C-alpha positions in Angstrom: 0.1 -0.3 0.3 1.0 3.4 -0.7 1.0 7.0 1.0 -2.7 8.0 1.5 -1.3 11.7 2.4 -2.8 12.6 -1.2 -5.9 13.7 -2.1 -8.2 10.9 -2.0 -10.3 10.8 -5.3 -13.5 8.8 -6.5 -12.5 6.5 -9.4 -14.9 5.3 -11.7 -14.4 2.1 -13.9 -16.6 1.0 -16.6 -17.0 -1.8 -19.1 -18.9 -4.8 -20.6 -18.9 -8.0 -18.7 -15.6 -10.2 -18.7 -13.4 -7.5 -19.7 -11.5 -7.6 -15.7 -13.4 -4.6 -14.6 -13.9 -6.3 -10.7 -10.2 -7.9 -10.7 -8.8 -4.6 -11.8 -10.9 -2.6 -9.4 -9.8 -4.9 -6.4 -6.2 -4.7 -7.0 -6.2 -0.8 -7.9 -8.0 -0.1 -4.4 -5.7 -2.0 -2.7 -2.9 -0.5 -4.5 -4.6 3.0 -3.3 -5.5 2.1 -0.1 -9.2 2.9 -1.1 -12.3 1.4 -0.6 -13.4 -1.3 -3.6 -17.2 -1.1 -4.3 -19.0 -3.7 -6.5 -21.9 -2.6 -7.7 -22.6 -5.3 -10.0 -22.6 -7.6 -6.6 -25.1 -4.9 -5.5 -27.6 -6.0 -8.4 -26.7 -9.9 -8.3 -27.9 -9.7 -4.5 -31.0 -8.0 -4.8 -31.5 -10.7 -7.9 -31.0 -13.6 -5.3 -33.1 -12.2 -2.8 -36.0 -11.3 -5.1 -35.6 -15.0 -6.3 -35.2 -16.1 -2.8 -38.8 -14.6 -2.2 -40.0 -15.8 -5.9 -40.8 -12.0 -6.8 -41.6 -11.8 -10.6 -39.1 -10.2 -13.0 -42.2 -7.9 -14.1 -43.1 -7.2 -10.7 -41.2 -3.7 -10.7 -43.2 -2.1 -7.7 -41.8 -5.7 -5.3 -38.5 -5.0 -7.0 -38.1 -1.5 -6.5 -39.1 -1.8 -2.8 -37.0 -4.8 -2.2 -33.8 -2.9 -3.3 -34.9 -0.3 -1.2 -34.9 -1.8 1.9 -32.5 -4.7 1.5 -29.0 -4.2 3.5 -26.5 -5.3 1.6 -22.7 -5.1 2.9 -19.4 -5.3 1.2 -16.6 -6.6 3.3 -12.6 -7.1 2.1 -11.0 -10.1 3.8 -7.8 -11.6 2.6 -8.0 -10.0 -0.1 -11.5 -10.9 -1.7 -15.1 -9.2 -1.0 -17.3 -11.0 0.9 -21.2 -10.1 0.0 -23.7 -9.8 2.6 -27.4 -9.7 2.3 -29.4 -9.1 5.4 -26.5 -10.7 7.3 -26.4 -13.6 5.0 -23.1 -14.5 3.2 -23.8 -14.7 -0.4 -20.5 -14.4 -1.9 -20.6 -17.3 -3.8 -24.6 -17.9 -4.3 -24.4 -14.4 -6.5 -22.0 -15.4 -9.4 -23.9 -18.2 -10.7 -24.9 -17.4 -14.4 -28.7 -17.8 -13.5 -27.8 -14.5 -11.0 -26.0 -13.1 -13.7 -28.9 -13.3 -16.3 -31.5 -12.2 -13.3 -29.4 -9.1 -12.6 -29.1 -7.8 -15.9 -33.5 -7.9 -16.2 -33.6 -6.4 -12.9 -31.4 -4.0 -13.5 -33.7 -2.3 -16.4 -36.3 -1.7 -13.3 -36.1 2.2 -13.2 -36.9 2.0 -9.1 -34.4 -1.0 -8.7 -31.5 1.4 -10.2 -32.7 4.4 -8.5 -32.8 2.5 -4.8 -29.0 0.9 -5.7 -27.4 4.5 -7.1 -28.3 6.3 -3.9 -26.9 3.6 -1.9 -23.7 3.6 -4.4 -23.7 7.0 -4.0 -23.7 6.9 -0.2 -21.3 4.2 0.1 -18.6 6.1 -2.5 -19.1 9.8 -1.3 -15.9 12.0 0.3 -13.7 10.0 -2.3 -10.9 7.3 -1.5 -13.3 5.0 -3.5 -13.0 2.8 -6.7 -16.6 1.9 -8.2 -17.1 -0.3 -11.0 -20.0 -1.6 -13.2 -21.7 -0.3 -16.3 -23.0 3.3 -15.4 -20.4 4.6 -12.7 -18.9 7.4 -14.9 -22.1 8.2 -16.7 -24.8 8.4 -14.0 -23.5 7.1 -10.1 -20.5 9.8 -10.2 -20.7 12.0 -13.5 -18.4 14.2 -11.1 -15.5 11.6 -11.0 -12.2 13.1 -10.9 -11.4 9.9 -12.9 -12.6 7.5 -15.0 -12.1 4.5 -17.0 -13.4 2.2 -19.5 -12.0 -0.8 -19.6 -12.9 -3.5 -22.6 -11.8 -6.6 -24.0 -12.3 -8.5 -27.3 -15.6 -10.8 -27.0 -13.9 -14.0 -27.5 -11.4 -13.4 -24.4 -13.9 -11.9 -22.2 -15.8 -15.3 -23.0 -12.4 -17.3 -22.1 -12.3 -15.2 -19.0 -15.8 -16.2 -17.9 -15.4 -19.8 -18.2 -12.7 -19.7 -16.6 -13.7 -18.1 -13.6 -16.9 -20.0 -13.4 -14.7 -23.7 -13.8 -12.4 -22.3 -10.8 -15.7 -22.1 -8.7 -16.6 -25.7 -10.2 -19.3 -24.4 -12.1 -18.9 -26.6 -15.6 -19.6 -24.6 -18.5 -19.3 -24.7 -22.4 -17.2 -22.1 -24.0 -19.6 -21.4 -26.8 -22.7 -21.2 -24.5 -20.5 -18.4 -22.3 -19.8 -17.0 -25.5 -23.6 -16.5 -26.7 -24.7 -15.0 -22.8 -21.8 -12.5 -23.1 -23.1 -11.6 -26.7 -26.9 -11.4 -24.9 -25.5 -9.6 -21.7 -23.4 -7.2 -23.8 -27.2 -6.5 -26.0 -28.7 -6.1 -22.5 -27.0 -3.8 -21.3 -25.9 -1.4 -24.1 -29.6 -1.4 -25.5 -31.3 -0.9 -22.9 -33.4 2.6 -22.0 -32.1 3.1 -18.6 -28.4 3.6 -17.9 -27.0 2.1 -21.0 -23.4 0.5 -21.1 -21.4 3.4 -22.6 -18.3 5.3 -22.6 -18.0 8.4 -20.6 -16.7 11.4 -23.3 -14.3 12.1 -20.4 -13.1 8.3 -20.0 -10.0 7.1 -20.7 -10.0 3.7 -22.7 -8.2 0.7 -21.5 -7.9 -2.6 -23.9 -7.1 -5.3 -21.5 -7.3 -8.2 -24.3 -3.3 -8.9 -24.5 -2.2 -7.4 -21.1 -1.8 -8.4 -17.7 -4.0 -7.5 -14.6 -0.6 -5.6 -13.4 -0.3 -4.0 -16.5 -4.0 -2.6 -16.4 -3.3 -1.5 -12.9 0.0 0.3 -13.5 -1.1 3.0 -16.3 -4.4 3.6 -13.9 -1.9 4.2 -11.0 -0.3 6.9 -13.6 -3.7 8.7 -14.3 -4.3 8.3 -10.6 -1.5 9.9 -9.5 -1.5 12.7 -12.0 -5.1 13.8 -10.8 -4.2 13.4 -7.2 -1.5 16.2 -7.8 
């Protein structure tokens, strides 16, 4: 960890599924001694709770009420972030392909987004935070001092997703995963509410042929320049 005797900024990292946002954001937060906020995990937690309560994906009123009332805690532990929903550890449960699809669907609901954006802004206010998601630099923190848009080739993103799921013991097929990534991109880019797009003032970084360390090092250089 480096010295915290600097201006503590708000850092937004956006990009499509599988670009490496979570891995990079965690590493960057650790390097800067900042708080890491996984906004995608928050949508997944709401999706998990909605499934537990057997709520219909079309019941926007109930889903919005759930998102407003749900208590989500992101707790760093041994280099990883554990996700708690109402005190229950759902870190692994929310990472299945099913939860990914459900989270993508409910994130289209205006009431759900408004409720979670409010929580995210509360978590990240005051600076010293790294947030990653789909609309951090455009909607959640449009005034963030540093913004990145992390991308990678479609095939590489699908390969990474397969590797991630395999490491958790979830059997997946590369072609099926590729189709899911394409569908997720289509949903994220074309939704009416807070679509995935690069903020005009965001730094574009392609991670396809780069290591996590290389990407983080470039980000640190941008952050240090802004801190001054």
